[in-house]
C-alpha positions as CSV (number, residue, x, y, z in Angstrom):
1,M,60.8,63.9,75.8
2,S,59.4,67.4,76.5
3,A,57.4,69.0,73.7
4,A,56.7,72.6,72.9
5,P,53.1,73.8,73.9
6,E,50.6,73.2,71.2
7,K,49.4,76.3,69.4
8,T,45.7,76.6,68.5
9,L,45.5,77.5,64.8
10,T,43.7,80.5,63.4
11,K,40.9,80.2,60.9
12,A,43.2,81.0,58.0
13,E,45.8,78.5,59.2
14,T,43.1,75.8,59.5
15,A,41.9,76.5,56.0
16,S,45.3,76.3,54.7
17,H,45.9,72.9,56.3
18,S,42.5,71.5,55.2
19,G,42.7,72.9,51.6
20,S,39.3,74.7,52.0
21,S,38.3,78.3,52.4
22,S,35.6,80.1,54.5
23,S,34.6,82.9,52.1
24,G,31.1,82.9,53.5
25,S,32.1,83.6,57.1
26,S,30.7,86.7,58.8
27,S,32.6,89.2,60.9
28,G,31.3,87.4,64.0
29,D,32.8,84.1,62.7
30,E,36.1,85.8,62.3
31,D,36.1,86.7,66.0
32,G,35.4,83.0,66.8
33,W,38.6,82.0,65.0
34,Q,41.1,84.0,67.1
35,D,44.1,82.3,68.8
36,V,43.4,80.8,72.2
37,E,46.8,82.5,73.1
38,P,46.5,85.7,71.0
39,D,49.7,87.2,72.5
40,F,51.8,84.1,72.3
41,E,54.2,85.3,69.6
42,D,54.6,88.7,71.3
43,N,55.3,87.1,74.7
44,V,58.1,84.6,73.7
45,T,61.3,85.3,75.5
46,I,64.5,83.8,74.1
47,K,67.5,83.6,76.3
48,A,71.0,84.2,74.7
49,F,73.2,81.2,74.3
50,F,75.9,82.8,76.4
51,G,75.0,85.3,79.1
52,D,71.7,86.4,80.6
53,E,70.5,88.7,77.8
54,T,67.0,88.0,76.5
55,F,65.4,88.6,73.1
56,T,61.9,88.4,71.6
57,D,63.2,87.3,68.2
58,A,65.3,84.2,67.5
59,S,67.0,85.8,64.5
60,E,68.1,88.7,66.7
61,M,69.5,86.4,69.3
62,F,71.5,84.4,66.6
63,A,72.9,87.7,65.2
64,A,73.9,89.0,68.6
65,C,75.6,85.7,69.4
66,R,77.5,85.7,66.1
67,A,78.7,89.3,66.7
68,A,79.7,88.6,70.3
69,T,81.3,85.2,70.1
70,G,81.7,84.4,66.4
71,F,79.4,81.3,66.7
72,D,76.9,81.3,63.8
73,F,74.0,78.9,64.7
74,L,72.3,79.1,61.3
75,A,75.5,78.7,59.3
76,T,76.5,75.6,61.4
77,R,73.0,74.2,60.9
78,R,73.3,74.6,57.1
79,R,76.9,73.2,57.1
80,L,75.8,70.1,58.9
81,G,72.5,69.7,56.8
82,L,70.3,69.5,59.9
83,D,66.6,69.2,59.8
84,F,64.3,70.6,62.5
85,H,65.2,67.9,65.1
86,G,68.9,68.2,64.3
87,A,68.6,72.0,64.9
88,V,66.9,71.3,68.2
89,K,69.8,69.1,69.2
90,L,72.3,71.7,68.1
91,A,70.5,74.4,70.2
92,N,70.5,72.2,73.2
93,F,74.1,71.2,72.7
94,V,75.2,74.8,72.7
95,R,73.1,75.6,75.8
96,Q,74.6,72.5,77.5
97,C,78.1,73.7,76.8
98,A,77.3,77.1,78.1
99,R,75.7,75.7,81.2
100,D,78.7,73.4,81.9
101,G,81.2,76.1,81.2
102,T,82.9,74.2,78.4
103,S,84.0,75.6,75.1
104,L,82.3,74.7,71.9
105,P,84.2,72.2,69.7
106,E,86.0,73.7,66.7
107,P,84.2,72.8,64.6
108,I,81.0,71.2,65.8
109,V,80.5,67.9,64.0
110,L,77.6,65.5,63.7
111,E,79.1,63.2,66.3
112,N,78.6,65.9,68.9
113,L,74.9,65.8,68.2
114,S,74.4,62.0,68.1
115,S,72.7,61.6,71.5
116,D,68.9,61.7,71.6
117,T,69.1,63.2,75.0
118,L,69.8,66.5,73.2
119,L,66.2,66.5,72.2
120,K,65.3,67.4,75.8
121,P,65.5,71.1,76.4
122,V,68.3,72.3,78.6
123,V,66.4,75.5,79.5
124,D,62.8,74.9,80.7
125,N,60.2,76.3,78.4
126,D,62.9,77.4,76.0
127,G,61.5,80.1,73.8
128,L,64.1,79.3,71.2
129,I,62.7,75.8,70.6
130,M,59.2,77.2,70.2
131,A,60.4,79.8,67.6
132,L,62.9,77.6,65.9
133,D,60.6,76.1,63.2
134,E,59.7,79.6,61.9
135,V,63.3,81.0,61.8
136,L,64.5,77.8,60.1
137,D,61.9,78.2,57.4
138,A,62.9,81.8,56.9
139,D,66.6,80.8,56.7
140,D,65.9,78.1,54.2
141,A,63.9,80.5,52.0
142,A,66.7,83.0,52.1
143,H,69.1,80.4,50.8
144,A,66.8,78.8,48.4
145,S,68.3,80.4,45.4
146,T,71.8,79.2,46.3
147,T,70.5,75.7,46.8
148,A,68.6,75.8,43.5
149,V,71.7,76.8,41.6
150,G,73.9,74.2,43.2
151,G,71.3,71.5,43.1
152,E,72.3,68.0,43.9
153,E,76.0,68.9,43.6
154,A,75.7,71.4,46.4
155,V,74.1,68.9,48.7
156,K,76.9,66.4,48.0
157,L,79.6,69.1,48.6
158,A,77.9,70.0,51.9
159,Q,77.8,66.4,53.0
160,R,81.5,65.9,52.0
161,N,82.4,69.1,53.9
162,A,80.7,67.8,57.0
163,E,82.5,64.4,56.7
164,L,85.9,66.1,56.3
165,E,85.3,68.4,59.3
166,E,84.3,65.5,61.4
167,K,87.6,63.7,60.5
168,L,89.5,66.9,61.3
169,Q,87.8,67.1,64.7
170,R,88.9,63.6,65.5
171,L,92.5,64.3,64.5
172,T,92.5,67.6,66.5
173,E,91.4,65.8,69.6
174,Q,94.4,63.5,69.5
175,F,96.7,66.4,70.3
176,A,96.9,68.7,73.3
177,S,98.2,71.6,71.2
178,Y,100.0,72.2,67.9
179,R,103.2,72.9,69.8
180,V,103.6,69.3,70.8
181,T,102.5,67.6,67.6
182,V,106.0,66.5,66.7
183,E,106.6,65.0,70.1
184,E,103.3,63.1,70.0
185,T,104.3,61.6,66.7
186,L,107.7,60.5,68.1
187,E,106.0,59.1,71.1
188,K,103.6,57.1,68.9
189,R,106.5,55.7,66.9
190,W,108.9,55.0,69.7
191,G,107.1,55.0,73.0
192,D,103.9,52.9,72.6
193,V,103.5,50.3,75.3
194,E,103.8,46.8,73.9
195,E,100.8,45.3,75.6
196,K,101.7,41.7,75.1
197,R,105.4,42.0,75.7
198,E,106.8,40.0,78.6
199,T,109.3,41.9,80.8
200,K,111.7,41.1,83.6
201,G,110.7,44.2,85.5
202,P,109.4,44.3,89.1
203,A,106.2,42.3,89.5
204,I,103.9,44.8,91.2
205,P,100.1,44.4,91.4
206,E,98.3,46.6,88.9
207,A,96.2,48.5,91.5
208,I,99.3,49.4,93.6
209,D,101.2,50.3,90.5
210,Q,98.4,52.6,89.3
211,N,98.0,54.4,92.6
212,Y,101.8,55.0,92.7
213,F,102.0,56.6,89.3
214,E,98.8,58.5,89.8
215,S,100.3,60.1,92.9
216,Y,102.8,61.8,90.7
217,A,100.4,62.8,87.9
218,G,100.4,66.3,89.2
219,Y,99.4,69.0,86.8
220,G,99.2,66.5,84.0
221,E,95.8,65.0,84.5
222,F,94.1,65.4,87.9
223,P,92.5,68.5,89.5
224,L,95.3,70.4,91.4
225,Q,93.6,69.9,94.7
226,T,93.1,66.1,94.4
227,Q,94.1,64.6,97.6
228,V,96.4,61.5,97.8
229,E,98.1,59.8,100.7
230,V,101.9,59.8,100.7
231,A,103.7,58.1,103.5
232,G,100.5,58.3,105.6
233,K,100.0,62.0,105.0
234,N,97.4,63.6,102.8
235,T,98.8,66.0,100.2
236,N,97.5,67.4,96.9
237,L,99.0,66.6,93.6
238,L,100.1,70.1,93.0
239,D,102.3,70.0,96.1
240,I,104.2,66.9,95.2
241,H,106.2,68.3,92.2
242,E,106.5,71.7,93.7
243,T,107.9,70.3,97.0
244,M,110.5,68.2,95.2
245,L,111.6,71.1,93.0
246,K,111.8,73.4,96.0
247,D,114.0,70.8,97.9
248,T,117.2,72.6,97.1
249,V,119.4,69.9,98.6
250,R,117.9,67.4,96.1
251,T,117.6,69.5,93.0
252,E,120.8,71.5,93.3
253,A,122.8,68.3,93.9
254,Y,121.7,66.9,90.5
255,R,122.2,70.3,88.9
256,D,125.7,70.8,90.4
257,F,126.9,67.3,89.4
258,V,125.7,67.7,85.8
259,Y,127.0,71.2,85.3
260,A,130.3,70.5,87.1
261,N,130.9,67.5,84.9
262,K,129.7,68.7,81.5
263,Q,132.5,66.7,79.8
264,L,130.7,63.5,80.9
265,F,127.5,64.6,79.2
266,K,128.7,66.3,76.0
267,D,127.4,64.5,72.9
268,K,126.1,61.6,75.0
269,V,122.7,59.9,75.0
270,V,121.0,60.2,78.3
271,L,118.0,58.3,79.7
272,D,115.9,60.1,82.4
273,I,113.7,57.6,84.3
274,G,110.7,59.1,86.1
275,C,111.4,62.5,84.6
276,G,108.5,64.2,86.3
277,T,108.4,67.9,85.2
278,G,111.5,67.3,83.1
279,I,114.0,69.3,85.2
280,L,116.8,66.7,85.1
281,S,116.4,66.1,81.4
282,M,116.8,69.9,80.8
283,F,119.9,70.0,83.0
284,C,121.5,67.3,80.8
285,A,120.5,69.0,77.6
286,K,121.9,72.3,78.8
287,A,125.2,70.4,79.7
288,G,125.6,69.3,76.1
289,A,123.9,65.9,75.8
290,K,123.3,64.9,72.2
291,Q,119.9,63.3,73.0
292,V,117.9,62.9,76.2
293,I,115.0,60.4,76.5
294,A,112.6,61.4,79.3
295,V,110.3,58.6,80.5
296,D,107.5,58.8,82.9
297,N,104.4,56.6,83.5
298,S,102.2,59.4,85.0
299,A,100.3,62.1,83.3
300,I,102.9,64.7,84.3
301,I,104.8,63.6,81.1
302,N,102.4,65.9,79.3
303,K,103.6,68.9,81.3
304,A,107.2,67.8,81.0
305,R,106.8,67.9,77.2
306,E,105.3,71.4,77.3
307,N,108.1,72.6,79.7
308,I,110.7,71.2,77.4
309,F,109.1,72.9,74.3
310,N,108.8,76.2,76.2
311,N,112.5,76.2,77.0
312,G,113.5,75.5,73.4
313,L,114.9,72.0,74.1
314,S,112.5,69.8,72.0
315,D,115.2,69.1,69.5
316,K,117.3,67.4,72.1
317,I,114.7,65.8,74.5
318,T,112.2,63.2,73.5
319,C,109.4,62.4,76.0
320,V,108.1,58.8,76.2
321,A,105.0,57.9,78.2
322,G,104.9,54.5,80.0
323,R,106.7,52.2,82.4
324,I,110.4,51.9,81.5
325,E,110.0,48.1,81.5
326,E,107.3,48.3,78.8
327,V,108.1,51.2,76.4
328,T,110.3,50.9,73.4
329,L,113.0,53.5,73.3
330,P,114.3,55.1,70.1
331,V,117.8,53.8,70.8
332,A,119.3,50.4,71.7
333,T,121.7,51.7,74.4
334,V,122.4,54.9,76.3
335,D,125.5,56.4,77.8
336,I,124.1,57.7,81.0
337,I,121.0,56.9,83.1
338,I,119.9,59.7,85.4
339,S,117.0,59.3,87.9
340,E,115.7,60.7,91.1
341,W,114.4,57.3,92.3
342,M,114.9,57.7,96.1
343,G,111.9,57.3,98.4
344,Y,111.5,57.6,102.1
345,A,114.2,55.5,103.9
346,L,115.8,55.3,100.4
347,L,113.9,52.3,99.1
348,Y,110.2,53.1,99.7
349,E,108.3,53.1,96.4
350,A,110.5,50.4,94.8
351,M,111.6,52.7,92.0
352,L,115.2,51.6,92.2
353,Q,114.2,48.2,90.9
354,S,113.1,49.8,87.7
355,V,116.3,51.8,87.4
356,L,118.3,48.6,87.8
357,W,116.2,46.8,85.2
358,A,116.9,49.7,82.8
359,R,120.6,49.7,83.6
360,D,120.9,46.0,82.6
361,K,118.9,46.5,79.4
362,Y,120.0,49.9,78.1
363,L,123.2,51.2,79.7
364,A,126.2,50.8,77.4
365,P,129.4,49.1,78.8
366,G,131.2,51.7,80.9
367,G,128.1,53.8,81.1
368,L,127.3,56.0,84.1
369,L,124.5,55.9,86.6
370,V,123.6,59.2,88.2
371,P,123.7,59.0,91.2
372,S,126.0,56.0,91.7
373,V,126.4,55.3,95.4
374,S,123.9,55.4,98.3
375,T,124.1,54.4,101.9
376,L,121.6,53.7,104.7
377,V,122.3,55.0,108.2
378,I,120.8,54.3,111.6
379,A,121.1,55.9,115.0
380,P,119.4,55.5,118.4
381,V,117.0,58.2,119.5
382,S,116.0,59.7,122.9
383,D,113.6,62.6,122.8
384,T,111.3,63.0,125.8
385,E,109.7,66.1,124.4
386,Y,108.7,64.4,121.2
387,M,107.3,61.4,123.1
388,T,105.2,63.7,125.3
389,D,103.8,65.7,122.4
390,C,103.2,62.9,119.9
391,V,102.8,59.6,121.8
392,D,101.9,60.2,125.5
393,F,99.3,62.7,124.3
394,W,97.0,59.7,123.8
395,D,97.0,58.9,127.6
396,D,94.8,62.0,128.3
397,V,92.7,63.4,125.6
398,Y,90.3,65.9,127.2
399,G,90.2,63.6,130.2
400,F,89.8,60.4,128.3
401,N,92.5,57.6,128.0
402,M,93.0,56.8,124.3
403,G,96.1,54.6,124.8
404,A,94.8,52.2,122.2
405,M,95.9,54.8,119.6
406,K,99.5,54.2,120.5
407,K,99.6,50.9,118.8
408,K,99.7,52.4,115.4
409,A,102.4,54.9,116.5
410,M,104.6,52.0,117.5
411,A,103.9,49.8,114.4
412,E,104.4,52.4,111.7
413,A,107.6,54.2,110.8
414,R,107.0,58.0,110.9
415,V,108.4,60.4,108.4
416,E,109.8,63.2,110.5
417,H,112.7,65.7,110.5
418,M,114.3,65.2,113.9
419,R,116.9,67.6,115.4
420,D,120.4,66.7,116.2
421,Y,119.6,66.7,120.0
422,S,117.2,63.8,119.4
423,L,120.1,61.5,118.7
424,A,121.3,59.4,121.6
425,G,124.3,57.9,119.9
426,T,126.6,57.8,117.0
427,E,125.3,57.1,113.5
428,S,126.0,53.7,111.9
429,M,126.1,53.1,108.2
430,F,124.6,49.6,107.8
431,K,124.1,49.3,104.0
432,R,126.1,50.5,101.0
433,L,124.7,50.2,97.5
434,E,127.1,50.5,94.6
435,L,124.5,51.1,92.0
436,H,126.6,50.1,89.0
437,E,126.8,46.6,90.5
438,T,123.7,46.3,92.8
439,A,121.2,43.5,91.9
440,E,117.5,43.6,92.8
441,A,118.2,40.7,95.3
442,D,120.5,43.1,97.2
443,L,117.5,45.2,98.2
444,V,116.3,42.6,100.7
445,F,119.0,42.0,103.3
446,T,120.1,41.6,106.9
447,E,123.0,43.8,108.1
448,E,124.7,44.5,111.4
449,W,124.9,47.9,113.0
450,S,126.5,49.4,116.1
451,S,126.6,52.7,117.9
452,T,128.0,54.4,121.0
453,I,125.7,56.2,123.4
454,T,126.8,59.9,123.4
455,K,124.8,61.3,126.3
456,D,123.0,60.2,129.5
457,T,119.3,59.8,128.7
458,D,116.1,58.9,130.5
459,A,115.2,56.2,127.9
460,L,115.9,54.8,124.5
461,H,112.8,55.8,122.5
462,G,113.5,54.5,119.1
463,F,115.7,54.5,116.0
464,L,116.2,57.0,113.2
465,V,117.0,55.8,109.6
466,W,118.1,58.0,106.8
467,F,120.2,57.8,103.6
468,D,123.1,59.6,102.0
469,I,123.7,60.0,98.2
470,F,127.0,60.2,96.3
471,F,127.5,61.3,92.7
472,T,130.7,60.0,91.1
473,K,132.3,59.4,87.8
474,R,132.2,55.8,86.6
475,D,135.8,55.1,87.5
476,E,135.6,56.8,90.9
477,V,135.3,54.9,94.2
478,V,134.2,56.5,97.4
479,P,136.6,55.3,100.1
480,V,135.2,54.1,103.4
481,D,136.6,57.0,105.3
482,K,134.8,59.4,102.9
483,L,131.4,57.7,103.2
484,Q,129.9,60.9,104.7
485,P,128.7,63.6,102.3
486,S,130.6,66.3,104.2
487,K,133.8,64.4,103.5
488,W,133.2,63.6,99.9
489,H,131.5,66.7,98.6
490,D,133.8,68.9,96.6
491,E,132.0,70.9,93.9
492,A,135.2,72.2,92.4
493,S,136.3,68.7,91.5
494,G,132.8,67.6,90.4
495,K,132.3,65.5,93.5
496,I,128.7,65.9,94.8
497,A,127.0,64.4,97.8
498,F,124.1,65.1,100.2
499,T,122.6,63.7,103.4
500,T,119.0,63.4,104.4
501,G,120.0,63.0,108.1
502,P,119.2,65.3,111.1
503,L,122.6,66.9,110.9
504,G,122.0,68.3,107.4
505,K,119.6,70.7,105.9
506,E,116.0,69.4,105.9
507,T,114.9,67.6,102.7
508,H,111.5,66.5,101.6
509,W,112.5,62.9,102.4
510,K,113.2,63.8,106.1
511,Q,114.0,60.7,108.1
512,S,112.1,57.5,109.1
513,L,111.5,57.4,112.9
514,M,110.8,54.0,114.4
515,L,109.5,54.2,118.0
516,I,110.0,51.4,120.4
517,D,107.1,49.8,122.2
518,P,107.0,51.0,125.8
519,D,107.5,47.4,127.0
520,N,110.9,47.4,125.3
521,V,112.1,50.8,126.3
522,Q,115.5,50.8,128.2
523,P,114.9,52.9,131.3
524,V,118.2,54.7,131.4
525,L,121.2,55.0,129.0
526,K,124.6,56.2,130.0
527,A,127.2,57.9,127.7
528,G,129.8,55.4,126.5
529,Q,127.5,52.4,126.5
530,K,127.5,50.3,123.3
531,I,124.3,49.5,121.5
532,G,124.0,47.4,118.4
533,G,122.3,44.5,116.6
534,T,120.9,43.8,113.1
535,V,118.6,45.5,110.6
536,V,116.4,43.1,108.6
537,W,115.0,44.8,105.4
538,S,112.2,43.1,103.6
539,I,109.4,43.9,101.0
540,P,105.9,42.6,101.7
541,K,104.4,40.6,98.8
542,E,101.0,42.2,99.2
543,D,102.4,45.7,98.8
544,P,105.8,45.6,96.9
545,R,106.3,49.4,97.0
546,S,106.3,49.4,100.8
547,I,109.0,48.3,103.3
548,V,109.2,46.3,106.5
549,V,112.1,47.1,108.8
550,E,113.0,44.9,111.7
551,V,115.7,46.1,114.2
552,S,117.3,44.0,116.9
553,W,119.4,45.6,119.6
554,N,121.2,45.0,122.9
555,I,123.0,47.3,125.2
556,D,126.5,46.3,126.3
557,G,125.9,42.7,125.2
558,G,122.8,42.4,127.4
559,K,119.4,41.0,126.5
560,E,118.5,41.2,122.8
561,Q,115.3,42.9,121.9
562,R,113.5,43.1,118.6
563,Q,110.8,45.0,116.9
564,S,109.5,45.6,113.3
565,W,107.9,48.6,111.6
566,N,106.0,49.2,108.4
567,L,106.7,52.0,106.0
568,R,103.8,52.2,103.6
């Protein structure tokens, strides 16, 4: 611990401490009793708590601070009943907050000063610490009459006051702001995670699960520029929610279905799974829902709650923090489940499993899932320009062959938005999910696919996978001949659909491009040829939120070839 420099006492001070006098001293003796540092008091410089202003008197500094910021050091010291060492801790605590750019707690309580590290000066050779004893004595003397009148009762009241303020501080820290106090109370009552509860939800390793939810925390908890990796690409947390909201294909499809079918939502109880910023919950509330329960396991739920309050919808929307498999909802059943659960290639991120679990547990008989139908589509790709720019590039990098880098390009699915001219054949819908009936086991499958080559090409370079989404009423069925969004979409009748394919407007999902190993590339393709095979869709045990896709193919019944890709 650093100590203040020792001051050499004057003759008078020494006499006072020893209880003796020096009445017989001569004038010369008086000279011999001068301070070693005669100008010490005059030379003390005291830096302001906040800012660079300096003072020669501690009382002046305290007064200036009180006038400028409202913080009263001496009043705080008296309220807490601090002795000299406690006052030193208080001074260093305030300087520490100023140095770190953090606000002072309202109010400062004894718990804030519990660490002995606060005895170490924050400012080297702090003049305030050197002058503190004197100014405290003066303050005590000024308030001596009040203390004498109050006596023991005043001390007890001061102690009680400090205890109550400390309790108030602890309560205050439990809430982000007064505006969300009611929501926090409801969350505590209805949304606490049951730690020991066994669930039937997807079994996902904790570390993978945590990384997934943290990637969506967004403004809720992490610095806005925190970098995370999403589908192999670094992005910051601010971008994720902004990108999704600005995806007009995605966001407007949900909005249009909800607003075009207000009769489905009027006076209904709606569950929004993975609510994010709360946009879908607010659509439902505006459409007339009686109650909306918004659930999210990332810190973005805090901002969703604030967004909901700011839009005057707190009376209809209740935010619940936690995994849907673990929280307790304030209702036994819901009439509608709405969720934007889709990931790259539809099933990346494994969020659909959670929606299906919630459907089986909470959706009332005859209830509605929004959306209700999804399909997976595949098509052959031939794009020499893309291969030259993104793959063959490695053959000559500033005169060096880096062909070894191609291996990753061929083993991992790429998230790209390809143009229509990249397609070498017709699209083939290979999987249809009727979400009201789909089981979790249906998400691992082997399906056939087939396509007709539509143009002469130099080579088959790979396959492109995307998905289409359909919004229907519970009793509506999308006929096979309408299983293309352009054929089903009819906003006037409340039928909404969208595609993430290359023939539609680009979405944040883009498509999943799977490039064929050069050893398997078919040298030439002719228009009219038939290509087809199987798609094997699996989920690796070590990373249940990722996907492994294996495609087999042959051309005009020729030799079968096979390759697999990871999407993680």
